[in-house]
C-alpha positions in Angstrom: -31.0 10.8 -5.1 -30.4 7.6 -7.1 -28.9 4.4 -5.7 -25.2 3.6 -6.0 -24.8 1.2 -9.0 -22.8 -1.8 -7.9 -20.9 -4.6 -9.7 -20.1 -7.7 -7.6 -17.5 -10.2 -8.5 -17.0 -13.4 -6.4 -16.0 -16.9 -7.7 -17.6 -18.7 -4.7 -21.1 -19.3 -6.1 -22.7 -19.8 -2.6 -21.2 -16.6 -1.2 -22.0 -14.7 -4.3 -25.7 -15.7 -4.0 -25.9 -15.0 -0.3 -24.1 -11.7 -0.3 -25.7 -10.6 -3.6 -29.1 -11.1 -2.1 -28.1 -9.2 1.0 -26.7 -6.3 -0.9 -29.9 -6.2 -3.1 -31.9 -5.5 0.1 -30.3 -2.1 0.5 -32.3 0.9 -0.8 -29.0 2.7 -1.2 -27.6 0.2 -3.7 -28.5 -1.1 -7.1 -26.8 -4.4 -7.9 -26.5 -4.1 -11.7 -24.4 -7.2 -12.2 -23.1 -10.3 -10.2 -20.2 -12.2 -11.8 -18.0 -15.3 -11.1 -14.8 -14.1 -12.8 -13.0 -11.3 -14.6 -14.0 -12.4 -18.1 -17.7 -12.1 -17.3 -17.5 -8.5 -15.9 -15.4 -6.8 -18.5 -18.3 -5.5 -20.5 -17.5 -1.9 -21.3 -21.0 -0.6 -21.5 -21.9 -2.1 -18.1 -18.7 -1.0 -16.5 -19.3 2.6 -17.6 -22.7 2.5 -15.9 -21.3 1.4 -12.5 -20.3 3.6 -9.6 -18.4 1.0 -7.7 -17.3 -2.7 -7.9 -17.0 -5.1 -5.0 -14.4 -7.7 -5.9 -13.0 -10.8 -4.2 -9.2 -10.7 -4.4 -8.8 -14.5 -5.1 -10.6 -15.1 -8.4 -10.0 -17.7 -11.0 -6.3 -18.8 -10.9 -6.2 -18.7 -14.7 -7.5 -15.1 -14.9 -7.0 -11.8 -13.2 -6.9 -11.4 -9.4 -9.2 -8.8 -7.8 -6.7 -6.0 -7.9 -5.7 -6.6 -11.5 -9.4 -6.7 -12.4 -9.9 -3.4 -10.5 -7.2 -1.8 -12.5 -8.8 -3.1 -15.7 -12.2 -1.7 -14.7 -10.6 1.7 -13.8 -9.0 1.8 -17.3 -12.5 1.5 -18.7 -14.3 3.8 -16.3 -11.9 6.2 -14.5 -14.5 7.1 -11.9 -15.5 3.7 -10.8 -14.7 2.9 -7.1 -13.0 -0.4 -6.3 -13.6 -2.3 -3.1 -11.4 -5.4 -2.6 -12.2 -7.9 0.1 -10.3 -11.1 0.9 -9.8 -14.0 3.3 -6.1 -13.0 3.1 -4.7 -10.0 4.9 -5.4 -6.9 2.9 -2.7 -4.8 4.6 -0.1 -5.2 1.9 -2.5 -5.0 -1.1 -2.4 -1.2 -1.4 1.1 -1.4 -2.8 -0.2 -3.4 -5.8 -2.2 -0.4 -7.0 -0.4 2.3 -8.9 -0.1 5.5 -6.7 -1.8 7.7 -9.3 -4.9 5.3 -9.2 -5.4 4.8 -5.5 -8.1 7.3 -4.8 -11.4 5.5 -4.7 -10.0 2.2 -3.6 -11.0 0.4 -0.4 -9.8 -2.9 1.2 -11.2 -5.1 4.0 -11.0 -8.6 5.3 -13.8 -11.0 4.7 -15.8 -11.5 7.9 -19.1 -13.3 8.7 -19.7 -10.6 11.4 -20.1 -7.8 8.9 -23.7 -6.5 8.6 -25.4 -5.1 5.5 -24.8 -1.6 6.8 -21.1 -2.2 7.0 -20.9 -3.2 3.4 -23.1 -0.2 2.3 -21.0 2.3 4.2 -17.7 1.2 2.7 -19.2 0.8 -0.8 -20.8 4.3 -0.7 -17.6 5.8 0.7 -15.6 4.3 -2.1 -18.0 5.3 -4.8 -17.6 8.9 -3.7 -13.9 8.7 -4.6 -12.6 8.5 -1.1 -12.0 4.9 0.1 -9.9 3.6 3.0 -6.6 2.9 1.2 -4.7 5.5 3.3 -5.9 3.9 6.5 -5.0 0.4 5.4 -1.6 1.6 4.2 -1.0 3.3 7.6 -1.9 0.0 9.4 0.7 -1.8 7.2 3.4 0.7 8.2 2.4 0.3 11.9 2.6 -3.5 11.6 6.0 -3.2 10.0 7.3 -1.1 12.9 6.0 -3.6 15.4 7.8 -6.5 13.5 11.0 -4.4 13.3 10.8 -3.9 17.1 10.6 -7.7 17.6 13.6 -8.2 15.4 15.7 -5.8 17.4 14.7 -7.3 20.7 17.0 -10.2 19.7 20.6 -9.7 20.6 23.2 -9.8 17.8 24.2 -13.2 19.1 20.7 -14.5 19.1 20.2 -13.2 15.6 23.3 -15.1 14.5 22.1 -18.3 16.1 18.6 -18.0 14.6 20.1 -17.3 11.2 22.0 -20.6 11.4 19.0 -22.4 12.7 17.0 -21.1 9.7 19.6 -22.7 7.5 18.7 -26.1 9.1 21.6 -26.4 11.4 21.2 -28.1 14.8 22.1 -26.6 18.1 25.2 -28.8 18.2 26.2 -27.6 14.7 25.7 -24.0 15.7 27.8 -24.4 18.8 30.7 -25.8 16.7 30.4 -23.1 14.0 30.3 -20.2 16.5 32.7 -21.7 19.0 30.1 -21.7 21.8 29.0 -24.3 24.3 26.1 -26.5 23.4 24.2 -25.5 26.6 24.7 -21.8 25.8 23.3 -22.2 22.3 20.3 -24.1 23.7 19.6 -21.3 26.2 19.9 -18.6 23.5 17.5 -20.5 21.3 15.0 -20.7 24.1 15.3 -17.0 24.8 14.9 -16.3 21.1 11.8 -18.4 20.9 10.3 -16.4 23.8 10.9 -13.1 21.9 9.7 -14.3 18.6 6.7 -16.3 19.9 5.6 -14.5 23.1 2.1 -16.2 23.0 3.2 -19.7 22.2 2.2 -22.8 24.2 4.4 -25.7 25.3 2.6 -27.9 22.8 3.7 -25.8 19.8 6.5 -26.8 17.5 8.6 -23.9 18.7 11.6 -24.4 16.5 9.7 -24.5 13.3 7.4 -21.6 14.2 10.4 -19.5 15.5 12.4 -20.1 12.3 9.4 -19.2 10.1 8.8 -16.0 12.2 12.5 -15.1 12.0 12.6 -15.6 8.2 9.5 -13.3 7.9 11.2 -10.6 10.0 14.3 -10.9 7.8 12.2 -10.3 4.7 10.8 -7.2 6.2 14.0 -5.8 7.5 
């Protein structure tokens, strides 16, 4: 049984060398090309030979990102598996891939703790046309449900107060606008912070962090 033929695309030269050497040690893989950007890898003859491509999401800012490159490779070779890895959260990346093209796609977070066997397992799974995109997509839905639960733990009054706080209004301004006492607004802000930031420490900038968290929840709701 022949080795899985792999293309590797990573713009960090040091990581590309280190991981490329590690992947080359596997008897199950044949690294047929290692590239720094999308322009280098888009060789139709080479792409048609490959079984799978391992691609960093954050490539050259002036070129394609990893998912865009994966789609371009799939348009050349409809059977090539695409593995996207990134230092950013991959949980929302599945939605960037057209539904009819998602089979044979996998996503995972970059981690120094991953061993060669971990890379080989996910590369071979993806090259077989399976991939983990459904699992990653389910994790995204689960995360959205958790975030929605946090949002609705706030009372309607607390949501109103946080909404005004997100607009840059002070506790005194909020009290005047909502016809509430200043001390009541301060207490409700503190209670809101506890809901939004349950693991915060006293040294944190609670107001800024809570406003950012609230705005994130609003975008998801």
